[in-house]
A tleap script that builds the chain and sets N, CA, C and O, in Angstrom:
source leaprc.protein.ff14SB
mol = sequence {
  NMET LYS LYS THR ILE ALA PRO SER THR THR
  ARG THR ARG ASN GLY SER GLN PHE GLY ASP
  GLU LYS ASP ALA GLU LEU LYS GLN LEU LEU
  VAL ALA LEU THR ALA PHE LYS ARG GLY ASP
  PHE SER VAL ARG LEU PRO GLU ASP TRP THR
  GLY LEU ALA GLY LYS VAL ALA ASP THR PHE
  ASN ASP VAL ILE GLY ALA ASN GLU ARG MET
  SER ARG GLU LEU GLU ARG ILE VAL ARG ILE
  VAL GLY LYS GLU GLY ARG ILE SER GLN HIE
  ILE SER ILE GLY ALA VAL ARG GLN ILE SER
  SER ARG ILE TRP ARG ARG CPRO
}
set mol.1.N position { 12.464 50.374 5.603 }
set mol.1.CA position { 12.181 50.643 7.069 }
set mol.1.C position { 13.444 49.917 7.972 }
set mol.1.O position { 13.802 48.761 7.748 }
set mol.2.N position { 13.917 50.582 8.786 }
set mol.2.CA position { 14.786 49.887 9.508 }
set mol.2.C position { 14.379 49.322 10.751 }
set mol.2.O position { 13.855 49.959 11.665 }
set mol.3.N position { 14.628 48.156 10.753 }
set mol.3.CA position { 14.444 46.982 12.086 }
set mol.3.C position { 15.121 47.525 13.282 }
set mol.3.O position { 16.313 47.833 13.285 }
set mol.4.N position { 14.100 47.664 14.592 }
set mol.4.CA position { 15.064 47.919 15.584 }
set mol.4.C position { 15.031 46.141 16.681 }
set mol.4.O position { 14.330 45.129 16.643 }
set mol.5.N position { 16.054 46.550 17.414 }
set mol.5.CA position { 16.251 45.398 18.448 }
set mol.5.C position { 15.630 45.472 19.803 }
set mol.5.O position { 16.030 46.495 20.359 }
set mol.6.N position { 14.898 44.865 20.471 }
set mol.6.CA position { 14.320 44.909 21.860 }
set mol.6.C position { 15.446 45.101 22.721 }
set mol.6.O position { 16.572 44.604 22.710 }
set mol.7.N position { 14.786 46.088 23.609 }
set mol.7.CA position { 15.948 46.332 24.666 }
set mol.7.C position { 16.411 45.159 25.469 }
set mol.7.O position { 17.494 45.264 26.043 }
set mol.8.N position { 15.628 43.900 25.595 }
set mol.8.CA position { 15.949 42.962 26.341 }
set mol.8.C position { 17.005 41.929 25.414 }
set mol.8.O position { 17.309 40.809 25.825 }
set mol.9.N position { 17.506 42.490 24.112 }
set mol.9.CA position { 18.535 41.498 23.440 }
set mol.9.C position { 19.693 42.313 22.884 }
set mol.9.O position { 19.763 43.539 22.968 }
set mol.10.N position { 20.411 41.685 22.426 }
set mol.10.CA position { 21.741 42.100 22.385 }
set mol.10.C position { 22.306 41.407 20.634 }
set mol.10.O position { 22.412 40.193 20.464 }
set mol.11.N position { 22.551 42.243 19.708 }
set mol.11.CA position { 23.224 41.562 18.709 }
set mol.11.C position { 24.797 41.691 18.573 }
set mol.11.O position { 25.488 42.709 18.580 }
set mol.12.N position { 25.086 40.627 18.471 }
set mol.12.CA position { 26.599 40.466 18.382 }
set mol.12.C position { 27.150 40.679 17.138 }
set mol.12.O position { 26.291 40.973 16.307 }
set mol.13.N position { 28.381 40.631 16.670 }
set mol.13.CA position { 28.977 41.063 15.444 }
set mol.13.C position { 28.492 40.198 14.249 }
set mol.13.O position { 28.211 40.710 13.165 }
set mol.14.N position { 28.406 38.864 14.491 }
set mol.14.CA position { 27.871 37.960 13.431 }
set mol.14.C position { 26.461 37.860 13.445 }
set mol.14.O position { 25.959 36.889 12.880 }
set mol.15.N position { 25.658 38.787 14.054 }
set mol.15.CA position { 24.307 39.106 13.799 }
set mol.15.C position { 23.164 37.996 14.739 }
set mol.15.O position { 21.969 37.861 14.476 }
set mol.16.N position { 23.893 37.316 15.826 }
set mol.16.CA position { 23.236 36.380 16.733 }
set mol.16.C position { 22.494 37.435 17.826 }
set mol.16.O position { 22.947 38.548 18.090 }
set mol.17.N position { 21.504 36.973 18.294 }
set mol.17.CA position { 20.715 37.792 19.544 }
set mol.17.C position { 20.971 37.013 20.668 }
set mol.17.O position { 20.960 35.788 20.546 }
set mol.18.N position { 21.204 37.544 21.766 }
set mol.18.CA position { 21.123 37.092 22.960 }
set mol.18.C position { 20.335 37.350 24.283 }
set mol.18.O position { 21.101 38.092 24.897 }
set mol.19.N position { 19.562 37.212 24.834 }
set mol.19.CA position { 18.691 37.765 25.792 }
set mol.19.C position { 19.776 38.488 27.229 }
set mol.19.O position { 20.818 37.942 27.592 }
set mol.20.N position { 19.415 39.327 27.636 }
set mol.20.CA position { 20.406 39.806 28.998 }
set mol.20.C position { 20.790 38.497 29.716 }
set mol.20.O position { 22.001 38.290 29.796 }
set mol.21.N position { 19.925 37.536 30.277 }
set mol.21.CA position { 20.259 36.533 31.044 }
set mol.21.C position { 21.339 35.923 30.374 }
set mol.21.O position { 22.015 35.299 31.193 }
set mol.22.N position { 21.804 35.837 29.174 }
set mol.22.CA position { 22.641 34.952 28.730 }
set mol.22.C position { 24.002 35.805 28.517 }
set mol.22.O position { 25.089 35.227 28.523 }
set mol.23.N position { 23.882 37.389 28.305 }
set mol.23.CA position { 24.875 38.271 28.294 }
set mol.23.C position { 26.158 37.776 29.235 }
set mol.23.O position { 27.250 37.554 28.713 }
set mol.24.N position { 25.970 37.647 30.438 }
set mol.24.CA position { 26.554 37.441 31.538 }
set mol.24.C position { 27.560 36.276 31.445 }
set mol.24.O position { 28.756 36.408 31.704 }
set mol.25.N position { 26.985 35.133 31.059 }
set mol.25.CA position { 27.529 34.074 31.064 }
set mol.25.C position { 28.389 34.011 29.707 }
set mol.25.O position { 29.451 33.390 29.684 }
set mol.26.N position { 27.964 34.578 28.752 }
set mol.26.CA position { 28.725 34.546 27.285 }
set mol.26.C position { 29.853 35.519 27.612 }
set mol.26.O position { 30.962 35.130 27.246 }
set mol.27.N position { 29.808 36.606 28.174 }
set mol.27.CA position { 31.228 37.565 28.760 }
set mol.27.C position { 31.988 36.880 29.377 }
set mol.27.O position { 33.165 36.846 29.018 }
set mol.28.N position { 31.466 35.991 30.696 }
set mol.28.CA position { 32.385 35.288 31.247 }
set mol.28.C position { 33.363 34.170 30.563 }
set mol.28.O position { 34.543 33.868 30.739 }
set mol.29.N position { 32.282 33.674 29.665 }
set mol.29.CA position { 33.052 32.423 28.599 }
set mol.29.C position { 34.190 33.095 27.684 }
set mol.29.O position { 35.236 32.554 27.326 }
set mol.30.N position { 33.734 34.450 27.373 }
set mol.30.CA position { 34.668 35.149 26.498 }
set mol.30.C position { 35.870 35.483 27.055 }
set mol.30.O position { 36.860 35.424 26.326 }
set mol.31.N position { 36.018 35.887 28.412 }
set mol.31.CA position { 37.032 36.244 29.157 }
set mol.31.C position { 37.640 34.951 29.329 }
set mol.31.O position { 38.863 34.913 29.203 }
set mol.32.N position { 37.071 33.962 29.574 }
set mol.32.CA position { 37.885 32.757 30.232 }
set mol.32.C position { 38.708 32.284 28.900 }
set mol.32.O position { 39.931 32.148 28.901 }
set mol.33.N position { 37.908 32.062 27.808 }
set mol.33.CA position { 38.429 31.459 26.531 }
set mol.33.C position { 39.899 32.702 26.155 }
set mol.33.O position { 41.068 32.409 25.902 }
set mol.34.N position { 39.267 34.066 26.248 }
set mol.34.CA position { 40.776 34.886 25.995 }
set mol.34.C position { 41.924 34.757 26.900 }
set mol.34.O position { 43.048 34.860 26.407 }
set mol.35.N position { 41.771 34.511 28.367 }
set mol.35.CA position { 42.857 34.196 29.038 }
set mol.35.C position { 43.503 32.567 28.836 }
set mol.35.O position { 44.698 32.306 28.971 }
set mol.36.N position { 42.471 31.591 28.499 }
set mol.36.CA position { 42.779 30.249 28.233 }
set mol.36.C position { 43.931 30.654 27.180 }
set mol.36.O position { 45.124 30.553 27.466 }
set mol.37.N position { 43.418 31.165 25.818 }
set mol.37.CA position { 44.106 31.419 24.561 }
set mol.37.C position { 45.716 32.252 25.091 }
set mol.37.O position { 46.740 31.974 24.468 }
set mol.38.N position { 45.750 33.021 25.996 }
set mol.38.CA position { 46.953 33.576 26.105 }
set mol.38.C position { 47.894 32.667 27.124 }
set mol.38.O position { 48.844 33.247 27.649 }
set mol.39.N position { 47.703 31.475 27.382 }
set mol.39.CA position { 48.192 30.440 28.352 }
set mol.39.C position { 47.896 30.250 29.464 }
set mol.39.O position { 48.451 29.384 30.140 }
set mol.40.N position { 46.832 31.116 29.966 }
set mol.40.CA position { 46.630 31.179 31.451 }
set mol.40.C position { 45.516 29.869 31.802 }
set mol.40.O position { 44.314 29.960 31.552 }
set mol.41.N position { 46.055 28.841 32.326 }
set mol.41.CA position { 45.552 27.729 32.748 }
set mol.41.C position { 45.022 27.449 34.000 }
set mol.41.O position { 44.806 26.334 34.475 }
set mol.42.N position { 44.748 28.978 34.706 }
set mol.42.CA position { 44.628 28.794 35.933 }
set mol.42.C position { 42.993 29.247 36.084 }
set mol.42.O position { 42.415 29.199 37.170 }
set mol.43.N position { 42.362 29.681 34.865 }
set mol.43.CA position { 41.291 30.313 34.697 }
set mol.43.C position { 39.961 29.236 34.774 }
set mol.43.O position { 40.249 28.145 34.283 }
set mol.44.N position { 38.759 29.318 35.221 }
set mol.44.CA position { 37.626 28.196 35.259 }
set mol.44.C position { 36.442 29.045 35.523 }
set mol.44.O position { 36.258 30.037 36.228 }
set mol.45.N position { 35.666 28.312 34.700 }
set mol.45.CA position { 34.388 28.924 34.453 }
set mol.45.C position { 33.373 28.014 35.838 }
set mol.45.O position { 33.497 26.863 36.256 }
set mol.46.N position { 32.311 29.221 36.283 }
set mol.46.CA position { 31.422 28.814 37.724 }
set mol.46.C position { 31.165 27.229 37.419 }
set mol.46.O position { 31.285 26.695 36.316 }
set mol.47.N position { 30.866 26.733 38.377 }
set mol.47.CA position { 30.768 25.483 38.758 }
set mol.47.C position { 29.355 25.195 38.788 }
set mol.47.O position { 28.996 24.080 38.408 }
set mol.48.N position { 28.399 26.131 39.229 }
set mol.48.CA position { 27.136 26.055 39.746 }
set mol.48.C position { 26.260 26.743 38.298 }
set mol.48.O position { 25.130 27.173 38.533 }
set mol.49.N position { 26.700 26.824 37.065 }
set mol.49.CA position { 25.862 27.123 36.065 }
set mol.49.C position { 25.109 25.751 35.997 }
set mol.49.O position { 25.608 24.701 36.400 }
set mol.50.N position { 23.710 25.873 35.385 }
set mol.50.CA position { 23.046 24.835 34.987 }
set mol.50.C position { 22.681 24.741 33.651 }
set mol.50.O position { 22.937 25.642 32.853 }
set mol.51.N position { 22.087 23.689 33.340 }
set mol.51.CA position { 21.617 23.810 31.707 }
set mol.51.C position { 22.469 23.463 30.566 }
set mol.51.O position { 23.449 22.740 30.744 }
set mol.52.N position { 22.215 23.854 29.582 }
set mol.52.CA position { 23.503 24.126 28.536 }
set mol.52.C position { 24.639 24.697 29.029 }
set mol.52.O position { 25.723 24.122 28.925 }
set mol.53.N position { 24.513 25.817 29.580 }
set mol.53.CA position { 25.728 26.644 30.140 }
set mol.53.C position { 26.597 26.077 30.832 }
set mol.53.O position { 27.820 26.212 30.805 }
set mol.54.N position { 25.503 24.978 31.907 }
set mol.54.CA position { 26.554 24.342 33.041 }
set mol.54.C position { 27.322 23.369 32.062 }
set mol.54.O position { 28.550 23.303 32.032 }
set mol.55.N position { 26.469 22.611 31.254 }
set mol.55.CA position { 27.650 21.652 30.683 }
set mol.55.C position { 28.857 22.229 29.552 }
set mol.55.O position { 29.820 21.593 29.124 }
set mol.56.N position { 28.450 23.674 29.224 }
set mol.56.CA position { 29.652 24.333 28.393 }
set mol.56.C position { 30.796 24.284 29.569 }
set mol.56.O position { 31.915 23.792 29.425 }
set mol.57.N position { 30.305 24.870 30.713 }
set mol.57.CA position { 31.161 25.274 31.824 }
set mol.57.C position { 32.118 24.030 32.335 }
set mol.57.O position { 33.329 24.193 32.483 }
set mol.58.N position { 31.490 22.831 32.579 }
set mol.58.CA position { 31.948 21.983 32.986 }
set mol.58.C position { 33.139 21.387 31.836 }
set mol.58.O position { 34.309 21.130 32.121 }
set mol.59.N position { 32.611 21.271 30.711 }
set mol.59.CA position { 33.699 20.880 29.705 }
set mol.59.C position { 34.587 21.981 29.527 }
set mol.59.O position { 35.497 21.499 28.853 }
set mol.60.N position { 34.866 23.245 29.752 }
set mol.60.CA position { 35.632 24.104 29.414 }
set mol.60.C position { 36.650 24.021 30.320 }
set mol.60.O position { 37.849 24.118 30.058 }
set mol.61.N position { 35.930 23.757 31.875 }
set mol.61.CA position { 36.934 23.427 32.840 }
set mol.61.C position { 37.759 22.302 32.600 }
set mol.61.O position { 38.965 22.389 32.830 }
set mol.62.N position { 37.097 20.913 32.024 }
set mol.62.CA position { 37.804 19.609 32.095 }
set mol.62.C position { 38.923 20.095 30.823 }
set mol.62.O position { 40.083 19.715 30.979 }
set mol.63.N position { 38.644 20.812 29.740 }
set mol.63.CA position { 39.532 20.843 28.611 }
set mol.63.C position { 40.562 21.911 29.478 }
set mol.63.O position { 41.633 21.643 28.933 }
set mol.64.N position { 40.834 22.819 30.363 }
set mol.64.CA position { 41.464 23.586 30.513 }
set mol.64.C position { 42.344 22.624 31.869 }
set mol.64.O position { 43.573 22.646 31.933 }
set mol.65.N position { 41.733 22.057 32.582 }
set mol.65.CA position { 42.582 20.911 33.241 }
set mol.65.C position { 43.503 20.065 32.684 }
set mol.65.O position { 44.651 19.962 33.117 }
set mol.66.N position { 43.051 19.423 31.706 }
set mol.66.CA position { 43.537 18.704 30.594 }
set mol.66.C position { 45.020 19.021 30.303 }
set mol.66.O position { 46.053 18.389 30.527 }
set mol.67.N position { 44.742 20.361 29.658 }
set mol.67.CA position { 45.772 21.392 28.983 }
set mol.67.C position { 46.752 21.785 30.157 }
set mol.67.O position { 47.894 21.933 29.722 }
set mol.68.N position { 46.654 21.979 31.399 }
set mol.68.CA position { 47.254 22.293 32.282 }
set mol.68.C position { 47.984 21.219 32.767 }
set mol.68.O position { 49.191 21.387 32.945 }
set mol.69.N position { 47.431 20.046 33.037 }
set mol.69.CA position { 48.616 18.749 33.243 }
set mol.69.C position { 49.727 18.460 32.196 }
set mol.69.O position { 50.934 18.218 32.199 }
set mol.70.N position { 48.574 18.626 31.170 }
set mol.70.CA position { 49.797 18.368 29.844 }
set mol.70.C position { 50.786 19.355 29.807 }
set mol.70.O position { 51.961 19.076 29.569 }
set mol.71.N position { 50.425 20.391 30.008 }
set mol.71.CA position { 51.872 21.727 30.024 }
set mol.71.C position { 53.036 21.425 31.071 }
set mol.71.O position { 54.255 21.459 30.899 }
set mol.72.N position { 52.188 21.077 32.365 }
set mol.72.CA position { 53.172 20.656 33.610 }
set mol.72.C position { 54.308 19.264 32.841 }
set mol.72.O position { 55.536 19.189 32.867 }
set mol.73.N position { 53.400 18.423 32.285 }
set mol.73.CA position { 53.922 17.171 32.223 }
set mol.73.C position { 55.274 17.302 31.079 }
set mol.73.O position { 56.286 16.603 31.054 }
set mol.74.N position { 54.912 18.395 30.210 }
set mol.74.CA position { 55.938 18.648 28.935 }
set mol.74.C position { 57.122 19.562 29.493 }
set mol.74.O position { 58.187 19.648 28.881 }
set mol.75.N position { 56.849 20.325 30.842 }
set mol.75.CA position { 57.679 21.028 31.496 }
set mol.75.C position { 58.766 19.645 32.010 }
set mol.75.O position { 59.947 19.556 31.674 }
set mol.76.N position { 58.217 18.907 32.659 }
set mol.76.CA position { 58.990 17.952 33.585 }
set mol.76.C position { 59.877 17.470 32.534 }
set mol.76.O position { 61.102 17.542 32.632 }
set mol.77.N position { 59.159 16.893 31.353 }
set mol.77.CA position { 60.093 16.072 30.369 }
set mol.77.C position { 61.095 16.812 29.549 }
set mol.77.O position { 62.103 16.270 29.095 }
set mol.78.N position { 60.768 18.155 29.362 }
set mol.78.CA position { 62.063 19.017 29.047 }
set mol.78.C position { 63.116 19.089 30.004 }
set mol.78.O position { 64.238 18.865 29.548 }
set mol.79.N position { 63.022 19.373 31.348 }
set mol.79.CA position { 63.506 19.378 32.193 }
set mol.79.C position { 64.244 17.949 32.540 }
set mol.79.O position { 65.403 18.056 32.942 }
set mol.80.N position { 63.816 16.911 32.453 }
set mol.80.CA position { 64.328 15.544 32.616 }
set mol.80.C position { 65.085 15.298 31.351 }
set mol.80.O position { 66.277 15.061 31.545 }
set mol.81.N position { 64.729 15.294 30.208 }
set mol.81.CA position { 65.383 14.505 29.163 }
set mol.81.C position { 66.395 15.753 28.073 }
set mol.81.O position { 67.293 15.488 27.275 }
set mol.82.N position { 65.880 16.942 28.401 }
set mol.82.CA position { 66.558 17.893 27.862 }
set mol.82.C position { 67.829 18.574 28.579 }
set mol.82.O position { 68.792 18.935 27.901 }
set mol.83.N position { 67.796 18.727 29.913 }
set mol.83.CA position { 68.952 19.237 30.605 }
set mol.83.C position { 69.399 18.302 31.483 }
set mol.83.O position { 70.261 18.667 32.282 }
set mol.84.N position { 68.971 17.064 31.525 }
set mol.84.CA position { 69.559 15.857 32.566 }
set mol.84.C position { 69.966 14.922 31.656 }
set mol.84.O position { 70.971 14.269 31.938 }
set mol.85.N position { 69.422 14.726 30.664 }
set mol.85.CA position { 69.749 13.819 29.587 }
set mol.85.C position { 69.223 12.353 29.763 }
set mol.85.O position { 69.722 11.365 29.224 }
set mol.86.N position { 68.374 12.361 30.417 }
set mol.86.CA position { 67.731 11.264 30.806 }
set mol.86.C position { 66.410 10.774 29.680 }
set mol.86.O position { 65.198 10.974 29.771 }
set mol.87.N position { 67.174 10.104 28.677 }
set mol.87.CA position { 66.027 9.795 27.764 }
set mol.87.C position { 65.292 8.820 27.617 }
set mol.87.O position { 64.600 8.743 26.602 }
set mol.88.N position { 65.262 7.909 28.520 }
set mol.88.CA position { 64.466 6.872 28.836 }
set mol.88.C position { 63.094 7.290 29.236 }
set mol.88.O position { 62.147 6.537 29.011 }
set mol.89.N position { 62.917 8.525 29.855 }
set mol.89.CA position { 61.621 8.871 30.233 }
set mol.89.C position { 60.515 9.174 29.323 }
set mol.89.O position { 60.820 9.635 28.223 }
set mol.90.N position { 59.141 8.969 29.636 }
set mol.90.CA position { 58.009 9.060 28.662 }
set mol.90.C position { 57.086 10.020 29.376 }
set mol.90.O position { 57.208 10.248 30.580 }
set mol.91.N position { 55.976 10.691 28.463 }
set mol.91.CA position { 55.169 11.573 28.830 }
set mol.91.C position { 54.119 11.006 29.394 }
set mol.91.O position { 53.482 10.392 28.538 }
set mol.92.N position { 53.563 10.918 30.632 }
set mol.92.CA position { 52.047 10.713 30.905 }
set mol.92.C position { 51.090 11.649 31.374 }
set mol.92.O position { 51.118 12.321 32.405 }
set mol.93.N position { 50.243 11.599 30.478 }
set mol.93.CA position { 49.294 12.801 31.078 }
set mol.93.C position { 47.912 12.210 31.541 }
set mol.93.O position { 46.816 12.652 31.197 }
set mol.94.N position { 48.103 11.299 32.254 }
set mol.94.CA position { 46.907 10.574 32.779 }
set mol.94.C position { 45.685 10.063 32.114 }
set mol.94.O position { 45.826 9.729 30.938 }
set mol.95.N position { 44.629 9.953 32.594 }
set mol.95.CA position { 43.444 9.612 31.960 }
set mol.95.C position { 42.831 10.874 31.205 }
set mol.95.O position { 42.760 12.044 31.581 }
set mol.96.N position { 42.410 10.270 30.017 }
set mol.96.CA position { 41.576 11.327 29.358 }
set mol.96.C position { 40.033 11.067 29.207 }
set mol.96.O position { 39.655 10.064 28.602 }
set mol.97.N position { 39.310 11.784 29.643 }
set mol.97.CA position { 37.971 11.344 29.432 }
set mol.97.C position { 37.113 11.821 28.213 }
set mol.97.O position { 37.133 12.966 27.761 }
set mol.98.N position { 36.432 10.885 27.791 }
set mol.98.CA position { 35.884 11.155 26.651 }
set mol.98.C position { 34.558 11.929 26.805 }
set mol.98.O position { 33.855 11.424 27.681 }
set mol.99.N position { 33.943 13.143 26.132 }
set mol.99.CA position { 33.016 13.503 26.102 }
set mol.99.C position { 32.100 12.615 26.043 }
set mol.99.O position { 32.505 11.639 25.410 }
set mol.100.N position { 30.769 12.472 26.510 }
set mol.100.CA position { 29.851 11.481 26.477 }
set mol.100.C position { 28.771 11.951 25.118 }
set mol.100.O position { 28.160 13.019 25.155 }
set mol.101.N position { 28.684 11.216 24.231 }
set mol.101.CA position { 27.931 11.445 23.180 }
set mol.101.C position { 26.612 11.586 23.305 }
set mol.101.O position { 25.937 11.901 22.324 }
set mol.102.N position { 26.046 11.371 24.547 }
set mol.102.CA position { 24.684 11.270 24.868 }
set mol.102.C position { 24.505 12.714 24.741 }
set mol.102.O position { 23.444 12.966 24.170 }
set mol.103.N position { 25.186 13.767 25.079 }
set mol.103.CA position { 25.065 15.057 25.203 }
set mol.103.C position { 24.443 15.486 23.829 }
set mol.103.O position { 23.434 16.189 23.887 }
set mol.104.N position { 24.983 15.106 22.491 }
set mol.104.CA position { 24.601 15.822 21.378 }
set mol.104.C position { 23.592 14.615 20.949 }
set mol.104.O position { 22.868 15.042 20.050 }
set mol.105.N position { 23.354 13.564 21.197 }
set mol.105.CA position { 22.267 12.651 20.575 }
set mol.105.C position { 20.869 13.353 20.518 }
set mol.105.O position { 20.525 13.905 21.564 }
set mol.106.N position { 20.082 13.410 19.540 }
set mol.106.CA position { 18.862 13.722 19.516 }
set mol.106.C position { 17.670 12.798 19.940 }
set mol.106.O position { 17.741 11.574 19.835 }
set mol.107.N position { 16.526 13.479 20.446 }
set mol.107.CA position { 15.750 12.235 21.004 }
set mol.107.C position { 14.910 11.724 20.057 }
set mol.107.O position { 14.215 10.741 20.314 }
savepdb mol mol.pdb
quit
């Protein structure tokens, strides 16, 4: 007998099921990740998400921001060192925040 999936869930290619309320967030995450993969550092996830989705969005946005800063800094170093020949310059990406281990601790 063939199993049927309830209309309020979606089965992904790997077999996971998500309810309709999660689909929109997952689709936005996929779109953002795809843009980031292609080098678009302007993409961000909504800041008003709450719960686990909100933590994922905040962390994703932080990672994108850090990569954007690093990309700008590398462009600066290429210009200064590579084109102007000023080899005494150093890369500075500023403060890097560590993700709190409290998020992943079990009670």
